[in-house]
C-alpha positions as CSV (number, residue, x, y, z in Angstrom):
1,X,-100.5,-1.2,-36.2
2,X,-100.3,-4.9,-37.1
3,X,-97.0,-6.6,-37.9
4,X,-98.0,-6.9,-41.5
5,X,-98.6,-3.2,-41.8
6,X,-95.4,-2.4,-40.0
7,X,-93.5,-4.6,-42.4
8,X,-95.2,-2.9,-45.4
9,X,-94.2,0.5,-44.1
10,X,-90.6,-0.7,-43.6
11,X,-90.5,-2.1,-47.1
12,X,-91.9,1.1,-48.5
13,X,-89.3,3.2,-46.7
14,X,-86.6,0.9,-47.8
15,X,-87.7,1.0,-51.4
16,X,-87.9,4.8,-51.4
17,X,-84.5,5.1,-49.8
18,X,-83.1,2.6,-52.4
19,X,-84.5,4.6,-55.2
20,X,-82.9,7.8,-53.8
21,X,-79.5,6.2,-53.4
22,X,-77.0,6.0,-56.2
23,X,-75.8,2.7,-57.7
24,X,-72.2,1.9,-56.8
25,X,-70.5,-0.3,-59.4
26,X,-67.7,-2.6,-58.5
27,X,-65.4,-0.5,-60.7
28,X,-66.2,2.6,-58.8
29,X,-65.7,0.9,-55.5
30,X,-62.2,-0.3,-56.6
31,X,-61.3,3.1,-58.0
32,X,-62.3,4.8,-54.7
33,X,-60.3,2.4,-52.7
34,X,-57.2,3.0,-54.8
35,X,-57.6,6.7,-54.1
36,X,-58.5,6.6,-50.4
37,X,-57.6,3.3,-48.8
38,X,-55.3,4.0,-45.8
39,X,-53.1,0.9,-46.2
40,X,-52.4,1.9,-49.8
41,X,-51.6,5.5,-48.7
42,X,-49.2,4.2,-46.0
43,X,-47.4,2.1,-48.6
44,X,-47.1,5.1,-50.9
45,X,-45.6,7.1,-48.0
46,X,-43.0,4.4,-47.4
47,X,-42.2,4.5,-51.1
48,X,-41.7,8.2,-51.0
49,X,-39.2,7.8,-48.2
50,X,-37.3,5.2,-50.2
51,X,-37.3,7.5,-53.3
52,X,-36.1,10.4,-51.2
53,X,-33.2,8.3,-49.9
54,X,-32.3,7.3,-53.5
55,X,-32.5,11.0,-54.7
56,X,-29.6,11.8,-52.3
57,X,-27.7,8.6,-53.2
58,X,-25.3,10.6,-55.5
59,X,-24.2,12.6,-52.4
60,X,-22.0,9.6,-51.6
61,X,-19.8,10.5,-54.6
62,X,-19.4,14.1,-53.6
63,X,-16.8,15.5,-51.2
64,X,-17.7,16.7,-47.7
65,X,-16.9,20.3,-46.9
66,X,-17.0,21.5,-43.3
67,X,-16.2,24.9,-41.8
68,X,-15.2,25.6,-38.2
69,X,-14.2,28.6,-36.2
70,X,-13.2,29.5,-32.7
71,X,-12.7,32.8,-30.8
72,X,-11.2,32.5,-27.4
73,X,-10.6,35.3,-24.8
74,X,-8.2,34.7,-21.9
75,X,-7.7,36.7,-18.6
76,X,-5.1,35.0,-16.4
77,X,-3.2,35.7,-13.2
78,X,0.4,34.4,-13.1
79,X,2.9,33.6,-10.3
80,X,6.4,32.2,-10.9
81,X,9.3,31.2,-8.7
82,X,12.6,30.9,-10.6
83,X,15.6,28.7,-9.7
84,X,17.6,31.7,-8.3
85,X,14.7,32.4,-5.9
86,X,13.3,35.3,-7.9
87,X,9.5,35.7,-7.7
88,X,7.4,37.1,-10.4
89,X,3.7,37.8,-10.1
90,X,1.4,39.3,-12.6
91,X,-2.4,39.7,-12.8
92,X,-4.9,40.6,-15.5
93,X,-2.9,39.1,-18.3
94,X,-5.3,39.3,-21.3
95,X,-5.0,37.6,-24.7
96,X,-7.3,36.5,-27.5
97,X,-7.1,33.8,-30.1
98,X,-9.0,33.5,-33.3
99,X,-8.9,30.4,-35.5
100,X,-10.9,29.2,-38.5
101,X,-10.7,26.4,-41.0
102,X,-12.3,25.0,-44.1
103,X,-11.9,21.2,-44.5
104,X,-12.6,19.1,-47.6
105,X,-12.6,15.3,-47.6
106,X,-13.3,13.4,-50.7
107,X,-13.4,9.6,-50.8
108,X,-11.8,8.5,-54.0
109,X,-11.8,4.7,-53.5
110,X,-13.6,2.6,-51.0
111,X,-13.7,-0.8,-52.6
112,X,-16.6,0.3,-54.9
113,X,-18.9,0.4,-51.9
114,X,-20.4,3.7,-52.8
115,X,-21.5,2.3,-56.2
116,X,-23.0,-0.8,-54.6
117,X,-24.8,1.4,-52.1
118,X,-26.4,3.4,-54.9
119,X,-27.6,0.1,-56.5
120,X,-29.0,-1.1,-53.2
121,X,-30.9,2.2,-52.7
122,X,-32.3,1.8,-56.2
123,X,-33.5,-1.7,-55.4
124,X,-35.2,-0.3,-52.2
125,X,-37.2,2.1,-54.4
126,X,-38.3,-0.9,-56.6
127,X,-39.1,-2.8,-53.4
128,X,-41.3,0.0,-52.2
129,X,-43.1,0.1,-55.6
130,X,-43.7,-3.7,-55.3
131,X,-45.1,-3.2,-51.8
132,X,-47.5,-0.7,-53.1
133,X,-48.6,-3.0,-55.9
134,X,-49.0,-5.9,-53.4
135,X,-51.1,-3.7,-51.1
136,X,-53.2,-2.5,-54.1
137,X,-53.8,-6.1,-55.3
138,X,-54.9,-7.3,-51.8
139,X,-57.1,-4.2,-51.3
140,X,-58.8,-4.6,-54.6
141,X,-59.4,-8.3,-53.9
142,X,-60.9,-7.5,-50.5
143,X,-63.1,-4.7,-52.0
144,X,-64.4,-7.0,-54.8
145,X,-65.1,-9.9,-52.5
146,X,-67.0,-7.7,-50.1
147,X,-68.9,-5.9,-52.9
148,X,-70.1,-9.2,-54.4
149,X,-70.9,-10.4,-50.8
150,X,-73.3,-7.5,-50.6
151,X,-74.7,-8.4,-54.0
152,X,-75.3,-12.0,-52.9
153,X,-76.9,-10.8,-49.6
154,X,-79.2,-8.5,-51.7
155,X,-80.1,-11.6,-53.8
156,X,-80.9,-13.5,-50.6
157,X,-83.1,-10.6,-49.5
158,X,-85.0,-10.8,-52.7
159,X,-85.4,-14.5,-52.3
160,X,-86.9,-13.9,-48.9
161,X,-89.3,-11.5,-50.4
162,X,-90.4,-14.2,-52.9
163,X,-90.8,-16.6,-50.0
164,X,-93.0,-14.1,-48.2
165,X,-95.2,-13.7,-51.2
166,X,-95.6,-17.5,-51.4
167,X,-96.4,-17.7,-47.7
168,X,-99.0,-14.9,-48.0
169,X,-100.6,-16.8,-50.8
170,X,-100.6,-20.0,-48.8
171,X,-102.1,-18.2,-45.8
172,X,-104.9,-16.9,-48.0
173,X,-105.6,-20.4,-49.3
174,X,-105.4,-22.0,-45.8
175,X,-107.7,-19.3,-44.4
176,X,-110.2,-19.8,-47.3
177,X,-110.3,-23.5,-46.9
178,X,-110.8,-23.1,-43.2
179,X,-113.6,-20.6,-43.7
180,X,-115.5,-23.0,-46.1
181,X,-114.9,-25.9,-43.8
182,X,-112.5,-27.9,-45.9
183,X,-109.3,-26.9,-44.0
184,X,-107.9,-27.1,-40.5
185,X,-107.1,-24.3,-38.1
186,X,-103.5,-25.6,-37.5
187,X,-102.8,-25.0,-41.2
188,X,-103.8,-21.4,-40.9
189,X,-101.7,-20.9,-37.8
190,X,-98.7,-22.6,-39.3
191,X,-98.9,-20.5,-42.4
192,X,-99.0,-17.4,-40.3
193,X,-96.0,-18.6,-38.2
194,X,-94.0,-19.3,-41.4
195,X,-94.8,-15.8,-42.7
196,X,-93.8,-14.2,-39.5
197,X,-90.6,-16.1,-39.4
198,X,-89.8,-14.9,-43.0
199,X,-90.6,-11.3,-42.0
200,X,-88.1,-11.6,-39.1
201,X,-85.5,-13.1,-41.5
202,X,-86.1,-10.2,-43.9
203,X,-85.4,-7.7,-41.2
204,X,-82.3,-9.6,-40.1
205,X,-81.0,-9.7,-43.7
206,X,-81.6,-6.0,-44.1
207,X,-79.4,-5.4,-41.0
208,X,-76.7,-7.7,-42.3
209,X,-76.6,-5.8,-45.6
210,X,-76.3,-2.4,-43.8
211,X,-73.4,-3.8,-41.8
212,X,-71.6,-5.1,-44.9
213,X,-72.1,-1.7,-46.6
214,X,-70.5,0.0,-43.6
215,X,-67.6,-2.4,-43.9
216,X,-67.2,-1.5,-47.6
217,X,-67.4,2.2,-46.8
218,X,-64.6,1.8,-44.3
219,X,-62.5,-0.3,-46.8
220,X,-62.8,2.4,-49.5
221,X,-62.3,5.1,-46.8
222,X,-65.5,7.1,-47.3
223,X,-67.9,8.2,-44.5
224,X,-69.6,5.2,-42.9
225,X,-73.0,6.8,-43.4
226,X,-72.5,7.0,-47.2
227,X,-75.6,5.4,-48.7
228,X,-75.5,3.4,-52.0
229,X,-77.0,0.4,-53.7
230,X,-75.1,-2.3,-55.5
231,X,-75.7,-4.0,-58.8
232,X,-78.1,-7.0,-58.7
233,X,-76.0,-9.4,-60.8
234,X,-72.7,-11.2,-60.5
235,X,-70.9,-11.7,-63.8
236,X,-68.7,-14.8,-63.8
237,X,-66.0,-15.8,-66.3
238,X,-66.5,-19.5,-66.8
239,X,-63.6,-19.9,-69.3
240,X,-60.6,-19.8,-66.9
241,X,-58.1,-22.6,-67.4
242,X,-55.6,-23.9,-64.8
243,X,-52.6,-23.8,-67.2
244,X,-53.0,-20.1,-67.8
245,X,-52.4,-19.5,-64.0
246,X,-49.6,-22.0,-63.5
247,X,-47.4,-20.6,-66.2
248,X,-45.5,-17.4,-65.6
249,X,-47.0,-16.5,-62.2
250,X,-43.4,-16.2,-60.8
251,X,-43.0,-12.9,-62.7
252,X,-46.4,-11.5,-61.9
253,X,-47.3,-12.5,-58.4
254,X,-46.6,-9.5,-56.1
255,X,-45.6,-11.5,-53.1
256,X,-43.1,-13.5,-55.1
257,X,-41.7,-10.4,-56.7
258,X,-41.2,-8.9,-53.2
259,X,-39.4,-12.0,-52.0
260,X,-37.1,-12.0,-55.0
261,X,-36.4,-8.3,-54.6
262,X,-35.4,-9.0,-51.0
263,X,-32.9,-11.6,-52.2
264,X,-31.4,-9.1,-54.6
265,X,-31.1,-6.5,-51.9
266,X,-29.5,-9.0,-49.5
267,X,-26.9,-9.9,-52.3
268,X,-26.0,-6.2,-52.7
269,X,-25.7,-5.9,-48.9
270,X,-23.1,-8.7,-49.0
271,X,-21.2,-6.9,-51.7
272,X,-21.1,-3.8,-49.5
273,X,-19.7,-5.9,-46.6
274,X,-17.0,-7.4,-48.9
275,X,-16.0,-3.9,-50.0
276,X,-15.1,-3.0,-46.4
277,X,-12.0,-5.3,-46.7
278,X,-10.4,-2.9,-49.1
279,X,-8.4,0.2,-48.2
280,X,-10.1,3.6,-48.4
281,X,-8.3,6.4,-50.2
282,X,-9.4,9.9,-49.6
283,X,-8.3,13.3,-50.9
284,X,-8.0,15.9,-48.1
285,X,-7.6,19.7,-48.3
286,X,-7.9,22.5,-45.8
287,X,-7.6,26.2,-45.5
288,X,-6.6,27.3,-42.0
289,X,-6.4,30.7,-40.3
290,X,-5.3,31.5,-36.8
291,X,-4.4,34.6,-34.9
292,X,-3.1,35.3,-31.3
293,X,-3.1,38.7,-29.7
294,X,-1.3,38.9,-26.3
295,X,-1.5,42.2,-24.4
296,X,1.5,41.3,-22.4
297,X,4.2,38.7,-22.4
298,X,6.7,37.4,-19.8
299,X,9.0,35.4,-22.1
300,X,10.9,37.7,-24.4
301,X,10.7,35.1,-27.2
302,X,6.9,35.0,-27.0
303,X,5.3,37.1,-29.7
304,X,2.7,39.8,-28.8
305,X,0.9,39.1,-32.1
306,X,0.9,35.9,-34.2
307,X,-1.1,35.2,-37.3
308,X,-1.0,32.2,-39.7
309,X,-3.0,31.2,-42.7
310,X,-2.5,28.9,-45.6
311,X,-3.8,26.0,-47.8
312,X,-2.8,22.4,-47.5
313,X,-3.8,19.2,-49.3
314,X,-2.9,15.6,-49.6
315,X,-4.1,12.0,-49.6
316,X,-5.1,9.6,-46.8
317,X,-5.2,5.8,-47.1
318,X,-7.0,3.8,-44.4
319,X,-6.1,0.2,-44.3
320,X,-8.3,-2.1,-42.2
321,X,-6.2,-4.5,-40.1
322,X,-7.9,-5.5,-36.9
323,X,-11.2,-4.6,-38.3
324,X,-11.0,-7.6,-40.7
325,X,-12.2,-9.9,-38.0
326,X,-15.4,-8.0,-37.5
327,X,-15.8,-7.5,-41.3
328,X,-15.5,-11.3,-41.7
329,X,-18.3,-11.7,-39.2
330,X,-20.5,-9.2,-41.0
331,X,-19.8,-10.9,-44.3
332,X,-20.9,-14.3,-42.9
333,X,-24.0,-12.7,-41.4
334,X,-24.9,-11.2,-44.9
335,X,-24.4,-14.6,-46.5
336,X,-26.8,-16.1,-44.0
337,X,-29.3,-13.4,-44.7
338,X,-29.1,-14.3,-48.4
339,X,-29.8,-17.9,-47.6
340,X,-32.7,-16.8,-45.4
341,X,-34.3,-14.6,-48.1
342,X,-33.9,-17.4,-50.6
343,X,-35.7,-19.8,-48.3
344,X,-38.5,-17.3,-47.9
345,X,-38.8,-17.0,-51.7
346,X,-38.9,-20.8,-52.1
347,X,-41.5,-21.1,-49.4
348,X,-43.6,-18.4,-50.9
349,X,-43.2,-20.0,-54.4
350,X,-44.5,-23.3,-53.0
351,X,-47.4,-21.6,-51.1
352,X,-48.5,-19.6,-54.2
353,X,-48.3,-22.6,-56.4
354,X,-50.4,-24.6,-54.0
355,X,-52.9,-21.8,-53.5
356,X,-53.4,-21.5,-57.3
357,X,-54.2,-25.2,-57.6
358,X,-56.6,-25.1,-54.6
359,X,-58.2,-21.9,-55.8
360,X,-58.8,-23.4,-59.2
361,X,-60.3,-26.5,-57.6
362,X,-62.7,-24.3,-55.7
363,X,-63.4,-22.4,-58.9
364,X,-64.1,-25.6,-60.9
365,X,-66.2,-27.1,-58.1
366,X,-68.2,-24.0,-57.6
367,X,-68.7,-23.6,-61.3
368,X,-70.1,-27.1,-61.7
369,X,-72.2,-26.7,-58.6
370,X,-73.6,-23.4,-60.1
371,X,-74.5,-25.2,-63.3
372,X,-76.3,-27.9,-61.4
373,X,-78.2,-25.5,-59.2
374,X,-79.3,-23.4,-62.1
375,X,-80.8,-26.5,-63.8
376,X,-82.2,-27.6,-60.5
377,X,-84.1,-24.3,-60.1
378,X,-86.3,-25.2,-63.0
379,X,-87.3,-28.4,-61.2
380,X,-88.0,-26.8,-57.8
381,X,-90.1,-24.0,-59.4
382,X,-92.2,-26.6,-61.3
383,X,-92.5,-28.7,-58.1
384,X,-93.6,-25.6,-56.2
385,X,-96.3,-24.7,-58.7
386,X,-97.7,-28.3,-58.7
387,X,-97.7,-28.4,-54.9
388,X,-99.6,-25.1,-54.8
389,X,-102.2,-26.3,-57.2
390,X,-102.6,-29.6,-55.5
391,X,-103.1,-27.9,-52.2
392,X,-105.5,-25.5,-53.7
393,X,-107.6,-28.3,-55.1
394,X,-107.3,-30.2,-51.8
395,X,-105.4,-33.1,-53.3
396,X,-102.3,-32.7,-51.1
397,X,-101.7,-31.6,-47.5
398,X,-100.3,-28.4,-46.1
399,X,-97.2,-30.3,-45.0
400,X,-96.4,-31.3,-48.6
401,X,-96.8,-27.7,-49.6
402,X,-94.4,-26.5,-46.9
403,X,-91.9,-29.1,-47.9
404,X,-92.0,-27.9,-51.5
405,X,-91.5,-24.3,-50.4
406,X,-88.6,-25.3,-48.1
407,X,-87.0,-27.1,-51.1
408,X,-87.4,-23.9,-53.2
409,X,-85.8,-21.8,-50.4
410,X,-82.9,-24.2,-50.0
411,X,-82.3,-24.4,-53.7
412,X,-82.4,-20.6,-54.1
413,X,-79.9,-20.2,-51.2
414,X,-77.6,-22.8,-52.7
415,X,-77.7,-21.1,-56.1
416,X,-76.8,-17.7,-54.6
417,X,-74.0,-19.2,-52.6
418,X,-72.6,-21.2,-55.5
419,X,-72.6,-18.0,-57.7
420,X,-70.8,-16.1,-55.0
421,X,-68.3,-18.9,-54.3
422,X,-67.5,-19.1,-58.0
423,X,-66.8,-15.4,-58.2
424,X,-64.7,-15.4,-55.1
425,X,-62.6,-18.2,-56.5
426,X,-62.2,-16.3,-59.8
427,X,-61.0,-13.2,-57.9
428,X,-58.6,-15.2,-55.9
429,X,-57.1,-16.8,-59.0
430,X,-56.6,-13.3,-60.5
431,X,-55.1,-12.1,-57.3
432,X,-52.6,-14.9,-57.1
433,X,-51.5,-14.2,-60.7
434,X,-51.4,-10.5,-60.0
435,X,-53.8,-9.6,-62.7
436,X,-56.4,-7.8,-60.6
437,X,-54.5,-4.5,-61.3
438,X,-52.4,-4.0,-64.4
């Protein structure tokens, strides 16, 4: 089977497979990733842990109640020598002791630390929610960029098909001119070489598309062998303005919201440390029960049976004295952590602000390049048509025809790349403002 026939078979199989596959829209890809992506699921799991901790935060306001019990059996041998020289020996002296207690401890005042701790745990829940949103925004951005990369690769594949059709037409013309004696054999050979090179590029491009589709399947967490086709167009919003992205992004950018939340948590941690300088007042109460049963006694004043039970209660105040030195160190450490988190926030703010400006520059440049390449396509198509007709009529050479075809291929690739670059810049702007996911 010739290479041409092999390629035709490959194209037929690919076309039949494409017709049998379902079309995956970018919205479906995003929705699937939000449901299945492993990084998002891991972030959600961390959020559930933080929510669980906060659910038990009220336990800090409740008293602790503990029960304990002991049952002890004794079997002793005893030997005594008294001051008057009297010796006493006894063996197998048995006794048993039973004790039980119920202890309650309730912290009434701890410098308001328990209230601050509850606020900090609440902030940790909010932090986890922001981490989920940040992961969601980044994942959606990656999915959209990869999806439109596949679309642009599909457009490149279509452009190669068009180039192959032109090369086949040129080969026919070159062969016809050679057959009637007005053409040269090198023109025929070069036309066939060009066609074979495009066929090779077509197969390479097909492989690249399949690899990109596998990457998208992995990103949206579906089986790698999942087959689909993408849409054939990239819709671009050409009305974006820089001012809309530079205003208010501090309150919508997920990474900045995370950095600000870490500052808030660090400030609450400092308040917790400062609360440790105050005394702790607790209410204590206990119910105790004890019983001793001695089978035999030596001391006449020692009871054979003794049982006690009763309830007691009171207050305990713990005043930190030497601990103040360590508490002062911890307070200073918490203050340094606040300064550190504030520096991180300012650094992120500067980075995001710069990234927005740079992303808009990329967007504006790509948009203007796209407009230029779209108008240029009219020229290269017209030039290609003229070059074909001139070569058909024998007015121009095969080299001039190849140059016109190369110009068409280059312009098509630049147009596809400009369209993709504009879309990527648009997605990046939306990601930086936090508008990819509402």
